[in-house]
Backbone as JSON Lines, residues from 0, in Angstrom:
{"i":0,"aa":"M","n":[173.05,158.56,35.9],"ca":[172.03,158.92,34.4],"c":[171.33,157.4,33.71]}
{"i":1,"aa":"K","n":[172.39,156.92,33.22],"ca":[172.05,155.52,32.72],"c":[170.39,155.16,33.71]}
{"i":2,"aa":"K","n":[170.56,155.08,34.54],"ca":[169.44,154.53,35.71],"c":[168.04,155.5,35.83]}
{"i":3,"aa":"N","n":[168.36,156.94,35.64],"ca":[167.6,157.58,35.59],"c":[166.55,157.54,34.4]}
{"i":4,"aa":"D","n":[167.62,157.38,32.81],"ca":[166.78,157.08,31.69],"c":[166.21,155.94,31.49]}
{"i":5,"aa":"E","n":[166.53,154.69,32.27],"ca":[165.82,153.44,32.36],"c":[164.78,153.55,33.23]}
{"i":6,"aa":"K","n":[164.53,154.55,34.17],"ca":[163.51,154.63,34.87],"c":[162.37,155.55,34.25]}
{"i":7,"aa":"R","n":[162.72,156.5,33.48],"ca":[161.82,157.34,32.36],"c":[161.1,156.35,31.58]}
{"i":8,"aa":"R","n":[161.95,155.5,30.96],"ca":[161.5,154.35,29.8],"c":[160.53,153.86,30.1]}
{"i":9,"aa":"V","n":[160.78,153.13,31.65],"ca":[159.74,152.41,32.05],"c":[158.34,153.2,32.58]}
{"i":10,"aa":"A","n":[158.5,154.03,33.11],"ca":[157.49,155.11,33.43],"c":[156.47,155.34,31.87]}
{"i":11,"aa":"A","n":[157.16,155.69,31.07],"ca":[156.68,155.68,29.95],"c":[156.09,154.71,29.32]}
{"i":12,"aa":"S","n":[156.36,153.36,29.61],"ca":[156.32,152.25,29.01],"c":[154.54,151.93,29.94]}
{"i":13,"aa":"N","n":[154.71,152.34,31.19],"ca":[153.63,151.89,32.2],"c":[152.79,152.77,32.01]}
{"i":14,"aa":"D","n":[152.61,154.22,31.43],"ca":[151.48,155.02,30.91],"c":[150.77,154.6,29.67]}
{"i":15,"aa":"R","n":[151.38,153.45,28.74],"ca":[150.84,153.09,27.66],"c":[149.28,152.43,28.12]}
{"i":16,"aa":"I","n":[148.48,152.41,27.03],"ca":[147.57,151.38,27.21],"c":[147.93,150.25,26.5]}
{"i":17,"aa":"R","n":[148.01,149.17,27.56],"ca":[148.3,147.7,27.21],"c":[147.41,147.05,26.35]}
{"i":18,"aa":"I","n":[147.46,146.44,25.12],"ca":[146.67,145.95,24.41],"c":[146.51,144.31,23.8]}
{"i":19,"aa":"L","n":[145.33,143.51,24.01],"ca":[145.78,142.25,23.53],"c":[144.51,142.4,22.24]}
{"i":20,"aa":"I","n":[145.27,141.5,21.46],"ca":[144.62,141.77,20.01],"c":[144.41,140.19,19.66]}
{"i":21,"aa":"A","n":[142.98,139.83,19.74],"ca":[142.29,138.78,19.45],"c":[141.86,138.51,18.06]}
{"i":22,"aa":"E","n":[142.37,137.74,17.25],"ca":[141.66,138.12,15.4],"c":[142.41,136.85,14.78]}
{"i":23,"aa":"D","n":[141.4,136.07,14.16],"ca":[141.99,134.65,13.51],"c":[142.74,134.92,12.34]}
{"i":24,"aa":"H","n":[142.45,136.24,11.69],"ca":[143.13,136.34,10.33],"c":[144.38,137.0,10.34]}
{"i":25,"aa":"T","n":[145.51,136.29,10.23],"ca":[146.66,136.96,10.08],"c":[147.05,138.23,9.59]}
{"i":26,"aa":"V","n":[146.5,138.51,8.61],"ca":[146.8,139.4,7.6],"c":[146.28,140.72,8.62]}
{"i":27,"aa":"V","n":[144.79,140.52,8.92],"ca":[144.2,141.21,9.84],"c":[144.88,141.78,11.34]}
{"i":28,"aa":"R","n":[145.22,140.64,11.61],"ca":[146.02,140.84,13.07],"c":[147.52,141.34,12.89]}
{"i":29,"aa":"D","n":[147.6,141.1,11.74],"ca":[149.14,141.8,11.79],"c":[148.95,143.53,11.5]}
{"i":30,"aa":"G","n":[147.83,144.0,10.86],"ca":[147.76,145.1,10.39],"c":[147.59,145.88,11.37]}
{"i":31,"aa":"L","n":[146.59,145.02,12.51],"ca":[146.25,146.2,13.56],"c":[147.18,145.96,14.6]}
{"i":32,"aa":"V","n":[148.53,145.37,14.69],"ca":[149.71,145.28,15.6],"c":[150.1,146.49,15.07]}
{"i":33,"aa":"A","n":[150.41,146.8,14.1],"ca":[151.09,147.53,13.3],"c":[150.97,148.9,13.27]}
{"i":34,"aa":"I","n":[149.43,149.03,13.35],"ca":[148.83,150.73,13.39],"c":[148.89,151.03,14.8]}
{"i":35,"aa":"V","n":[148.65,149.87,15.99],"ca":[148.42,150.36,16.99],"c":[150.06,150.6,17.71]}
{"i":36,"aa":"K","n":[151.27,149.92,17.02],"ca":[152.58,150.09,17.66],"c":[152.6,151.51,16.9]}
{"i":37,"aa":"Q","n":[151.69,152.2,16.15],"ca":[152.49,153.55,15.92],"c":[151.92,154.65,16.69]}
{"i":38,"aa":"E","n":[150.97,154.45,17.67],"ca":[150.36,155.16,18.66],"c":[151.31,155.41,19.74]}
{"i":39,"aa":"K","n":[151.49,156.69,20.43],"ca":[152.93,156.43,21.46],"c":[152.12,156.22,22.91]}
{"i":40,"aa":"D","n":[150.94,156.19,22.68],"ca":[150.31,156.1,24.22],"c":[149.54,154.61,24.23]}
{"i":41,"aa":"M","n":[150.18,153.94,23.15],"ca":[149.45,152.32,23.26],"c":[150.47,151.35,23.02]}
{"i":42,"aa":"E","n":[150.4,149.93,23.5],"ca":[151.05,149.31,22.88],"c":[150.49,147.71,23.16]}
{"i":43,"aa":"V","n":[151.18,146.74,22.39],"ca":[150.27,145.62,22.02],"c":[151.27,144.56,23.0]}
{"i":44,"aa":"V","n":[150.65,144.03,23.88],"ca":[151.26,142.99,24.94],"c":[151.12,141.65,24.42]}
{"i":45,"aa":"A","n":[150.16,141.38,23.68],"ca":[150.04,139.87,23.07],"c":[148.81,140.09,21.79]}
{"i":46,"aa":"E","n":[149.07,138.88,21.22],"ca":[148.18,138.47,20.14],"c":[148.14,136.84,19.93]}
{"i":47,"aa":"T","n":[146.76,137.01,19.32],"ca":[146.51,135.5,18.95],"c":[145.16,135.34,18.17]}
{"i":48,"aa":"G","n":[145.61,134.55,17.31],"ca":[144.08,133.89,16.36],"c":[142.99,132.8,16.95]}
{"i":49,"aa":"D","n":[142.85,132.65,18.42],"ca":[142.68,131.42,18.98],"c":[141.84,131.89,20.08]}
{"i":50,"aa":"G","n":[140.32,131.72,19.66],"ca":[139.81,132.34,21.28],"c":[140.52,131.62,22.68]}
{"i":51,"aa":"R","n":[140.41,130.55,22.84],"ca":[140.96,129.92,24.06],"c":[142.21,130.53,24.48]}
{"i":52,"aa":"Q","n":[143.44,130.49,23.58],"ca":[144.58,131.31,23.8],"c":[144.05,132.49,24.39]}
{"i":53,"aa":"A","n":[143.09,133.46,23.76],"ca":[143.13,134.66,23.92],"c":[142.76,134.77,25.59]}
{"i":54,"aa":"V","n":[141.97,134.02,26.38],"ca":[141.36,133.9,27.52],"c":[142.74,133.69,28.43]}
{"i":55,"aa":"E","n":[143.48,132.71,27.61],"ca":[144.55,132.39,28.57],"c":[145.84,133.59,28.45]}
{"i":56,"aa":"L","n":[145.72,134.11,27.24],"ca":[147.0,135.68,27.51],"c":[146.09,136.51,28.25]}
{"i":57,"aa":"W","n":[144.91,136.84,27.96],"ca":[144.42,137.66,28.97],"c":[144.84,137.49,30.39]}
{"i":58,"aa":"K","n":[144.58,136.22,31.01],"ca":[144.57,136.05,32.44],"c":[146.6,136.39,32.4]}
{"i":59,"aa":"Q","n":[147.24,135.97,31.66],"ca":[148.82,136.24,31.73],"c":[148.89,137.35,31.83]}
{"i":60,"aa":"H","n":[148.55,138.51,30.9],"ca":[148.99,139.99,30.91],"c":[148.13,140.82,31.58]}
{"i":61,"aa":"R","n":[147.02,140.39,31.78],"ca":[145.89,141.7,31.9],"c":[145.88,142.64,31.25]}
{"i":62,"aa":"P","n":[145.86,142.84,30.29],"ca":[145.64,143.99,29.38],"c":[144.73,144.83,30.04]}
{"i":63,"aa":"D","n":[145.04,145.98,29.41],"ca":[144.22,147.32,29.87],"c":[142.64,147.48,29.08]}
{"i":64,"aa":"V","n":[143.13,146.89,27.52],"ca":[141.77,146.71,26.5],"c":[142.15,145.57,25.8]}
{"i":65,"aa":"T","n":[141.04,144.89,25.4],"ca":[141.47,143.57,24.8],"c":[140.46,144.39,23.46]}
{"i":66,"aa":"L","n":[140.99,143.61,22.05],"ca":[140.28,143.89,20.8],"c":[139.96,142.29,20.53]}
{"i":67,"aa":"M","n":[138.49,141.78,20.53],"ca":[138.21,140.49,20.33],"c":[137.49,140.41,19.05]}
{"i":68,"aa":"D","n":[137.59,139.48,18.23],"ca":[136.79,139.29,16.62],"c":[135.81,138.31,17.66]}
{"i":69,"aa":"L","n":[134.88,137.73,16.75],"ca":[133.56,137.15,17.17],"c":[133.93,135.9,16.6]}
{"i":70,"aa":"R","n":[134.54,135.56,15.35],"ca":[134.6,134.32,14.96],"c":[136.3,133.66,15.39]}
{"i":71,"aa":"M","n":[136.34,132.47,16.27],"ca":[137.66,132.22,16.24],"c":[137.71,130.74,16.23]}
{"i":72,"aa":"P","n":[138.68,129.86,16.16],"ca":[138.8,128.88,16.26],"c":[138.63,128.42,17.94]}
{"i":73,"aa":"S","n":[138.08,127.19,18.35],"ca":[138.26,127.01,20.04],"c":[137.61,127.15,20.76]}
{"i":74,"aa":"L","n":[137.25,128.81,20.62],"ca":[136.37,129.13,21.44],"c":[135.84,130.78,20.68]}
{"i":75,"aa":"D","n":[134.49,130.71,20.46],"ca":[134.23,132.2,19.94],"c":[134.49,133.34,20.79]}
{"i":76,"aa":"G","n":[134.35,134.51,20.25],"ca":[134.65,135.8,21.04],"c":[133.63,135.94,22.09]}
{"i":77,"aa":"V","n":[132.43,135.76,21.89],"ca":[131.43,135.89,22.67],"c":[131.52,135.23,24.1]}
{"i":78,"aa":"N","n":[131.91,133.82,24.04],"ca":[132.15,132.89,25.35],"c":[133.65,133.76,25.76]}
{"i":79,"aa":"A","n":[134.28,134.04,24.98],"ca":[135.95,134.25,25.19],"c":[135.63,135.69,26.52]}
{"i":80,"aa":"I","n":[134.69,136.58,25.81],"ca":[134.29,137.61,26.56],"c":[133.69,137.34,27.85]}
{"i":81,"aa":"Y","n":[132.4,136.3,27.74],"ca":[132.16,135.67,29.34],"c":[133.3,134.95,30.26]}
{"i":82,"aa":"E","n":[134.06,134.5,29.78],"ca":[135.38,133.85,30.54],"c":[136.03,134.74,30.84]}
{"i":83,"aa":"I","n":[136.6,135.81,30.45],"ca":[137.43,136.68,30.58],"c":[136.57,137.54,31.84]}
{"i":84,"aa":"R","n":[135.51,137.87,31.39],"ca":[134.69,138.84,32.6],"c":[134.04,138.09,34.11]}
{"i":85,"aa":"A","n":[134.13,136.65,33.9],"ca":[134.18,135.72,34.97],"c":[135.41,135.97,35.86]}
{"i":86,"aa":"A","n":[136.26,135.98,35.38],"ca":[137.99,136.31,35.84],"c":[137.68,137.57,36.48]}
{"i":87,"aa":"D","n":[137.16,138.35,35.67],"ca":[137.51,139.98,35.87],"c":[136.21,140.92,35.59]}
{"i":88,"aa":"P","n":[134.95,141.27,36.25],"ca":[134.2,141.7,35.43],"c":[134.41,143.21,35.11]}
{"i":89,"aa":"N","n":[135.62,143.97,35.88],"ca":[135.86,145.1,35.05],"c":[136.54,144.87,33.42]}
{"i":90,"aa":"A","n":[136.81,143.75,33.08],"ca":[137.71,143.85,32.2],"c":[137.14,144.43,30.88]}
{"i":91,"aa":"R","n":[138.15,145.26,30.1],"ca":[137.33,146.29,29.26],"c":[137.81,145.78,27.95]}
{"i":92,"aa":"I","n":[136.49,145.13,27.04],"ca":[136.78,144.43,26.01],"c":[136.0,145.41,24.43]}
{"i":93,"aa":"I","n":[136.69,145.44,23.73],"ca":[136.01,145.86,22.41],"c":[135.89,144.69,21.04]}
{"i":94,"aa":"V","n":[134.48,144.85,20.93],"ca":[134.58,143.26,19.63],"c":[134.72,144.25,18.54]}
{"i":95,"aa":"L","n":[135.78,143.57,17.78],"ca":[135.97,144.3,16.12],"c":[135.79,142.87,15.6]}
{"i":96,"aa":"T","n":[134.81,142.98,14.62],"ca":[134.45,142.14,13.95],"c":[133.64,142.57,12.41]}
{"i":97,"aa":"T","n":[133.26,141.57,11.39],"ca":[132.81,142.03,10.11],"c":[131.5,141.92,10.3]}
{"i":98,"aa":"F","n":[130.83,141.15,11.44],"ca":[129.52,140.82,11.54],"c":[128.51,141.99,12.18]}
{"i":99,"aa":"D","n":[127.36,142.53,11.34],"ca":[126.95,143.42,11.89],"c":[125.23,143.04,12.33]}
{"i":100,"aa":"G","n":[124.89,142.01,12.15],"ca":[123.48,141.45,12.67],"c":[122.93,142.07,13.75]}
{"i":101,"aa":"D","n":[121.87,142.25,14.02],"ca":[121.09,142.49,15.24],"c":[121.61,141.96,16.63]}
{"i":102,"aa":"E","n":[121.5,140.5,16.26],"ca":[121.88,139.35,17.41],"c":[123.26,139.54,17.33]}
{"i":103,"aa":"D","n":[124.33,139.27,16.58],"ca":[125.89,139.54,16.69],"c":[125.89,140.46,17.94]}
{"i":104,"aa":"I","n":[125.3,141.84,17.46],"ca":[125.67,142.87,18.43],"c":[125.45,142.81,19.6]}
{"i":105,"aa":"Y","n":[123.84,142.16,20.0],"ca":[123.12,142.07,21.13],"c":[124.56,140.99,21.76]}
{"i":106,"aa":"R","n":[124.43,140.1,21.34],"ca":[125.03,139.01,21.93],"c":[126.47,139.58,22.53]}
{"i":107,"aa":"G","n":[127.2,140.1,21.4],"ca":[128.55,140.75,22.07],"c":[128.72,141.89,23.5]}
{"i":108,"aa":"M","n":[127.53,142.79,23.18],"ca":[126.98,143.46,24.3],"c":[126.57,143.11,25.64]}
{"i":109,"aa":"H","n":[125.82,141.82,25.39],"ca":[125.12,141.41,26.64],"c":[126.36,140.46,27.2]}
{"i":110,"aa":"A","n":[127.43,139.95,26.64],"ca":[128.2,139.52,27.28],"c":[129.57,140.29,27.97]}
{"i":111,"aa":"G","n":[129.23,141.25,27.58],"ca":[129.83,142.35,28.36],"c":[131.22,143.38,27.8]}
{"i":112,"aa":"A","n":[130.95,143.46,26.69],"ca":[131.66,143.82,25.77],"c":[131.36,145.56,26.0]}
{"i":113,"aa":"K","n":[132.59,146.64,26.01],"ca":[132.38,147.89,26.05],"c":[132.07,148.73,25.25]}
{"i":114,"aa":"S","n":[132.53,148.09,23.78],"ca":[132.31,148.84,22.43],"c":[132.29,147.63,21.11]}
{"i":115,"aa":"Y","n":[131.21,148.02,20.07],"ca":[131.4,147.21,19.12],"c":[131.44,147.92,17.68]}
{"i":116,"aa":"L","n":[132.75,147.32,17.28],"ca":[133.28,148.05,15.83],"c":[133.52,146.75,14.58]}
{"i":117,"aa":"L","n":[133.02,147.1,13.41],"ca":[133.23,146.66,12.49],"c":[134.78,147.44,11.87]}
{"i":118,"aa":"K","n":[135.14,145.99,11.05],"ca":[136.41,145.81,10.93],"c":[136.9,147.36,9.56]}
{"i":119,"aa":"D","n":[135.77,147.78,9.17],"ca":[136.23,148.79,8.15],"c":[135.99,150.06,8.83]}
{"i":120,"aa":"V","n":[136.04,150.32,10.58],"ca":[136.37,151.66,10.7],"c":[137.23,152.27,10.73]}
{"i":121,"aa":"R","n":[137.35,153.45,10.7],"ca":[138.45,154.15,10.32],"c":[139.58,154.33,11.71]}
{"i":122,"aa":"R","n":[140.5,154.33,11.17],"ca":[141.78,154.0,12.76],"c":[141.75,154.96,13.57]}
{"i":123,"aa":"E","n":[141.36,156.36,13.37],"ca":[141.04,157.48,14.02],"c":[140.06,156.91,15.13]}
{"i":124,"aa":"E","n":[139.07,156.6,14.55],"ca":[137.64,156.24,15.6],"c":[138.04,154.76,16.39]}
{"i":125,"aa":"L","n":[139.21,153.99,15.93],"ca":[139.32,152.75,16.42],"c":[140.27,153.24,17.81]}
{"i":126,"aa":"F","n":[141.09,154.01,17.29],"ca":[141.89,154.79,18.46],"c":[141.38,155.87,19.51]}
{"i":127,"aa":"Q","n":[140.31,156.2,19.15],"ca":[139.08,156.81,20.29],"c":[138.46,156.09,20.86]}
{"i":128,"aa":"C","n":[138.25,155.0,20.14],"ca":[137.54,153.68,20.92],"c":[138.17,153.24,21.9]}
{"i":129,"aa":"I","n":[139.14,152.86,21.56],"ca":[140.48,152.04,22.88],"c":[140.52,153.07,23.69]}
{"i":130,"aa":"R","n":[140.89,154.43,23.68],"ca":[140.85,155.29,24.62],"c":[139.76,155.86,25.51]}
{"i":131,"aa":"E","n":[138.56,155.96,25.11],"ca":[137.28,156.37,25.97],"c":[137.4,154.73,26.56]}
{"i":132,"aa":"V","n":[137.56,153.53,26.29],"ca":[137.29,152.32,26.75],"c":[138.16,152.08,28.07]}
{"i":133,"aa":"H","n":[139.25,152.24,27.38],"ca":[140.26,152.29,28.64],"c":[140.16,153.26,29.78]}
{"i":134,"aa":"A","n":[139.04,154.37,29.61],"ca":[138.92,155.67,30.42],"c":[137.54,155.09,31.47]}
{"i":135,"aa":"G","n":[137.32,153.75,30.76],"ca":[135.93,153.44,31.57],"c":[134.85,153.54,30.92]}
{"i":136,"aa":"R","n":[134.78,154.31,30.14],"ca":[133.29,154.42,29.04],"c":[132.97,153.47,27.8]}
{"i":137,"aa":"M","n":[131.62,153.67,27.66],"ca":[131.22,152.85,26.72],"c":[131.44,153.68,25.34]}
{"i":138,"aa":"F","n":[131.41,152.78,24.26],"ca":[131.81,153.63,22.81],"c":[130.81,152.97,21.84]}
{"i":139,"aa":"V","n":[129.56,153.15,21.68],"ca":[128.79,152.52,20.73],"c":[128.32,153.72,19.57]}
{"i":140,"aa":"P","n":[128.75,153.32,18.41],"ca":[128.61,154.29,17.31],"c":[127.3,154.04,17.05]}
{"i":141,"aa":"P","n":[126.71,155.03,16.28],"ca":[125.22,155.23,16.55],"c":[124.6,154.41,15.59]}
{"i":142,"aa":"A","n":[125.21,153.69,14.25],"ca":[124.52,152.52,13.48],"c":[124.31,151.49,14.53]}
{"i":143,"aa":"V","n":[125.34,151.06,15.16],"ca":[125.86,149.97,16.08],"c":[124.44,150.05,17.01]}
{"i":144,"aa":"A","n":[124.05,151.43,17.71],"ca":[123.69,151.65,18.74],"c":[122.03,151.49,18.06]}
{"i":145,"aa":"A","n":[121.73,152.15,17.01],"ca":[120.31,151.86,16.21],"c":[120.1,150.29,16.33]}
{"i":146,"aa":"K","n":[121.05,149.17,15.87],"ca":[120.78,147.95,15.73],"c":[120.3,147.3,17.04]}
{"i":147,"aa":"L","n":[121.06,147.92,18.24],"ca":[121.07,147.25,19.4],"c":[119.37,147.56,20.06]}
{"i":148,"aa":"A","n":[119.07,149.02,19.51],"ca":[118.09,149.03,20.2],"c":[116.9,148.1,19.48]}
{"i":149,"aa":"E","n":[116.76,148.32,18.07],"ca":[115.89,147.42,17.57],"c":[116.15,145.93,18.09]}
{"i":150,"aa":"R","n":[117.12,145.53,18.03],"ca":[116.81,144.14,18.74],"c":[116.4,144.01,20.19]}
{"i":151,"aa":"L","n":[116.54,144.91,21.0],"ca":[116.24,144.64,22.2],"c":[114.68,145.12,22.22]}
{"i":152,"aa":"T","n":[113.91,145.81,21.19],"ca":[112.71,146.14,21.47],"c":[112.07,144.74,20.63]}
{"i":153,"aa":"A","n":[112.62,144.23,19.76],"ca":[112.25,143.12,19.39],"c":[111.7,141.71,19.72]}
{"i":154,"aa":"E","n":[110.7,141.33,19.42],"ca":[110.11,139.96,20.41],"c":[111.12,138.93,19.74]}
{"i":155,"aa":"E","n":[111.46,138.13,21.05],"ca":[112.58,137.12,21.1],"c":[112.13,135.87,20.44]}
{"i":156,"aa":"L","n":[112.94,135.29,19.33],"ca":[112.49,134.21,19.25],"c":[112.72,133.12,20.11]}
{"i":157,"aa":"T","n":[111.77,131.93,20.26],"ca":[112.12,130.93,21.6],"c":[113.65,130.04,20.94]}
{"i":158,"aa":"P","n":[114.08,129.05,21.43],"ca":[114.67,128.54,21.05],"c":[114.4,127.19,20.31]}
{"i":159,"aa":"R","n":[113.21,127.13,20.45],"ca":[112.34,125.96,19.44],"c":[112.25,126.59,18.5]}
{"i":160,"aa":"E","n":[111.65,127.8,17.99],"ca":[111.57,128.6,16.83],"c":[112.88,128.63,16.23]}
{"i":161,"aa":"L","n":[113.78,128.68,17.03],"ca":[115.24,128.99,16.36],"c":[116.03,127.71,15.53]}
{"i":162,"aa":"E","n":[115.1,126.43,16.4],"ca":[115.69,125.19,15.56],"c":[114.74,125.05,14.14]}
{"i":163,"aa":"V","n":[113.37,125.34,14.62],"ca":[112.55,125.43,13.06],"c":[113.19,126.07,11.96]}
{"i":164,"aa":"L","n":[113.84,127.55,12.56],"ca":[114.13,128.7,11.38],"c":[115.66,128.0,10.52]}
{"i":165,"aa":"R","n":[116.36,127.21,11.75],"ca":[117.43,127.01,10.83],"c":[117.15,125.86,10.04]}
{"i":166,"aa":"L","n":[116.22,124.75,10.34],"ca":[115.92,123.69,9.46],"c":[115.17,124.38,8.16]}
{"i":167,"aa":"V","n":[114.53,125.31,8.1],"ca":[113.72,126.05,7.31],"c":[114.75,126.39,6.38]}
{"i":168,"aa":"A","n":[116.06,127.1,6.8],"ca":[117.12,127.58,6.09],"c":[118.24,126.69,5.22]}
{"i":169,"aa":"E","n":[117.76,125.27,5.9],"ca":[118.33,124.23,4.97],"c":[117.25,123.61,4.22]}
{"i":170,"aa":"G","n":[115.92,124.4,3.84],"ca":[115.39,124.06,2.65],"c":[114.66,122.92,3.0]}
{"i":171,"aa":"K","n":[114.23,122.45,4.16],"ca":[113.06,121.23,4.83],"c":[111.76,121.87,4.45]}
{"i":172,"aa":"P","n":[110.9,120.76,4.21],"ca":[109.4,121.11,4.65],"c":[109.15,120.78,5.88]}
{"i":173,"aa":"N","n":[108.18,120.99,6.04],"ca":[107.43,120.87,7.29],"c":[107.46,119.58,8.11]}
{"i":174,"aa":"K","n":[106.89,119.05,6.84],"ca":[106.93,117.3,7.37],"c":[108.26,116.95,7.88]}
{"i":175,"aa":"L","n":[109.15,117.18,7.16],"ca":[110.77,116.77,7.4],"c":[111.16,117.25,8.79]}
{"i":176,"aa":"I","n":[110.69,119.02,9.04],"ca":[111.04,119.47,10.37],"c":[110.49,118.83,11.15]}
{"i":177,"aa":"G","n":[109.43,118.21,11.19],"ca":[108.52,117.51,12.39],"c":[109.27,116.61,12.79]}
{"i":178,"aa":"A","n":[109.8,115.63,11.47],"ca":[110.45,114.51,11.6],"c":[111.82,114.75,12.49]}
{"i":179,"aa":"D","n":[112.25,115.51,12.14],"ca":[113.95,115.69,13.09],"c":[113.7,116.17,14.19]}
{"i":180,"aa":"L","n":[112.7,117.03,14.57],"ca":[112.53,117.28,15.97],"c":[111.28,116.97,16.71]}
{"i":181,"aa":"A","n":[110.66,115.84,16.06],"ca":[109.8,114.78,16.68],"c":[108.93,115.62,17.42]}
{"i":182,"aa":"I","n":[108.21,116.48,16.49],"ca":[107.13,117.08,16.69],"c":[105.87,117.05,15.5]}
{"i":183,"aa":"T","n":[104.84,117.29,15.72],"ca":[103.95,117.23,14.46],"c":[104.07,118.22,13.56]}
{"i":184,"aa":"E","n":[103.76,117.53,12.31],"ca":[103.35,119.03,11.26],"c":[102.8,120.33,11.65]}
{"i":185,"aa":"V","n":[101.49,119.77,12.52],"ca":[100.85,120.78,12.78],"c":[101.85,121.99,13.57]}
{"i":186,"aa":"T","n":[102.32,121.44,14.64],"ca":[103.06,122.33,15.46],"c":[104.21,123.13,14.92]}
{"i":187,"aa":"V","n":[104.94,122.19,13.45],"ca":[105.71,123.2,12.99],"c":[105.33,124.16,12.05]}
{"i":188,"aa":"K","n":[104.18,124.38,11.83],"ca":[103.51,125.04,10.97],"c":[103.1,126.32,11.89]}
{"i":189,"aa":"S","n":[102.8,125.71,13.09],"ca":[102.34,127.17,14.19],"c":[103.79,127.86,14.45]}
{"i":190,"aa":"H","n":[104.69,126.97,14.85],"ca":[106.22,127.66,14.61],"c":[106.66,128.28,13.76]}
{"i":191,"aa":"V","n":[106.43,128.03,12.32],"ca":[106.69,128.61,11.16],"c":[106.15,129.96,11.14]}
{"i":192,"aa":"Q","n":[104.61,130.39,11.69],"ca":[103.96,131.27,11.58],"c":[104.29,132.37,12.47]}
{"i":193,"aa":"S","n":[104.82,131.65,13.85],"ca":[105.42,132.88,14.55],"c":[106.21,133.32,14.53]}
{"i":194,"aa":"V","n":[107.19,132.53,13.55],"ca":[108.4,133.32,13.48],"c":[108.4,134.44,12.25]}
{"i":195,"aa":"F","n":[107.33,134.01,11.31],"ca":[107.12,135.09,10.15],"c":[106.61,136.11,11.27]}
{"i":196,"aa":"R","n":[105.75,136.18,12.23],"ca":[105.11,137.15,12.56],"c":[106.31,138.06,13.55]}
{"i":197,"aa":"K","n":[107.04,137.48,14.08],"ca":[108.37,138.08,14.71],"c":[109.39,138.4,13.87]}
{"i":198,"aa":"L","n":[109.56,138.19,12.8],"ca":[110.69,138.7,11.94],"c":[110.14,139.63,10.92]}
{"i":199,"aa":"N","n":[108.53,139.42,10.92],"ca":[107.5,140.62,10.27],"c":[107.85,140.08,8.65]}
{"i":200,"aa":"V","n":[107.72,139.12,8.21],"ca":[107.81,138.53,7.26],"c":[106.82,137.89,6.47]}
{"i":201,"aa":"L","n":[106.76,137.17,5.06],"ca":[105.55,136.77,4.52],"c":[105.83,135.4,4.06]}
{"i":202,"aa":"S","n":[106.92,135.16,3.96],"ca":[107.59,133.71,2.97],"c":[109.02,133.47,4.06]}
{"i":203,"aa":"R","n":[109.21,132.14,3.76],"ca":[110.33,131.58,4.18],"c":[111.6,132.07,3.42]}
{"i":204,"aa":"T","n":[111.26,132.48,2.38],"ca":[112.81,133.5,1.66],"c":[112.98,134.34,2.58]}
{"i":205,"aa":"E","n":[111.85,135.33,2.54],"ca":[112.37,136.43,3.63],"c":[112.73,136.48,4.72]}
{"i":206,"aa":"A","n":[112.19,135.2,5.15],"ca":[112.48,134.81,6.58],"c":[113.96,134.66,6.61]}
{"i":207,"aa":"I","n":[114.66,134.1,5.55],"ca":[115.71,133.46,5.62],"c":[116.67,134.89,5.81]}
{"i":208,"aa":"V","n":[116.4,135.45,4.65],"ca":[117.15,136.47,4.38],"c":[117.02,137.57,5.78]}
{"i":209,"aa":"V","n":[116.18,137.62,6.49],"ca":[116.09,138.46,7.36],"c":[116.77,137.96,8.52]}
{"i":210,"aa":"A","n":[116.74,136.64,8.48],"ca":[117.63,136.02,9.74],"c":[119.29,135.68,9.68]}
{"i":211,"aa":"N","n":[119.68,135.94,8.45],"ca":[121.26,136.09,8.05],"c":[121.5,137.36,8.32]}
{"i":212,"aa":"R","n":[120.2,138.44,7.84],"ca":[121.0,139.89,8.13],"c":[121.11,140.25,10.11]}
{"i":213,"aa":"K","n":[120.47,139.41,10.45],"ca":[120.25,139.82,11.99],"c":[121.3,139.01,12.53]}
{"i":214,"aa":"G","n":[121.73,138.12,12.32],"ca":[122.59,137.06,12.73],"c":[122.15,135.85,13.59]}
{"i":215,"aa":"L","n":[120.82,135.37,12.81],"ca":[119.96,134.58,13.72],"c":[120.79,133.05,13.9]}
{"i":216,"aa":"L","n":[121.0,133.29,12.34],"ca":[121.48,131.66,12.03],"c":[123.0,131.26,12.1]}
{"i":217,"aa":"R","n":[123.67,132.12,13.07],"ca":[124.99,131.92,13.2],"c":[125.15,131.93,14.68]}
{"i":218,"aa":"L","n":[123.66,131.5,15.31],"ca":[124.09,131.37,17.11],"c":[124.37,130.13,17.03]}
C-alpha cells in the first residue's frame, strides 16, 4: 500500500510544470516562489539571482518553463536566453521584467522568449501565461504586442548612430562626440539628424526621452 502511495506522489509530481525562476531581487524572487508553490500543477525546481547561474541551473534541471528577468549580474537575461536556446531551441522561457521599452521587448522576443510580461502582472495572468507557454504556445499581452509591432516597423538605428545617441545622452556637444569617435563634427551632425528623423523628434532632449522610453540607452 505504501509503495502505491509513493508511486501516486511521484506521478503527481511528474504532472506538475517544473519552473526555474531567475530574478536578482530577493524579495521579488521569494514572492514568485511563494505564489508558484500555491499552484497544484506547478513546482519550483530551482531559483537564482544570477544570469550565469540561471544557464547552469537550466542545464542541470531542464525545467519546463523558465521565468527570466532581463537585468541580472554576470549575464543579462537576453544573453542567458540565447545560451539556453543554444542548448535546446525548444526551451520555453518567459521574460518577467520591469522594462517595457520597445527595444527591451524586441530583444527579449528576438532571443527566443515565448512571452514578455511586466512584474505588475496579475497572478492569474502569470499562471495563465505559464500554462500557455508550457503547452507550446506564445503568450503576448496586447500592450506588449503593440510595442513589438511598433519596434518591428520602425527604422533601426545603426551601431554608429547608437554610439552618437549615447554620447548625446551624456550631454556632450558634437565637437566632443567627434573627438570621442574619431569622426568629423560634420559627420556627427549628420548622425544626429538621422537619429532625430528615425526617432521622430526635433531636439536632443526629446531624443533622450524617447530613447529612454524605448530602452535604446540600456543596450
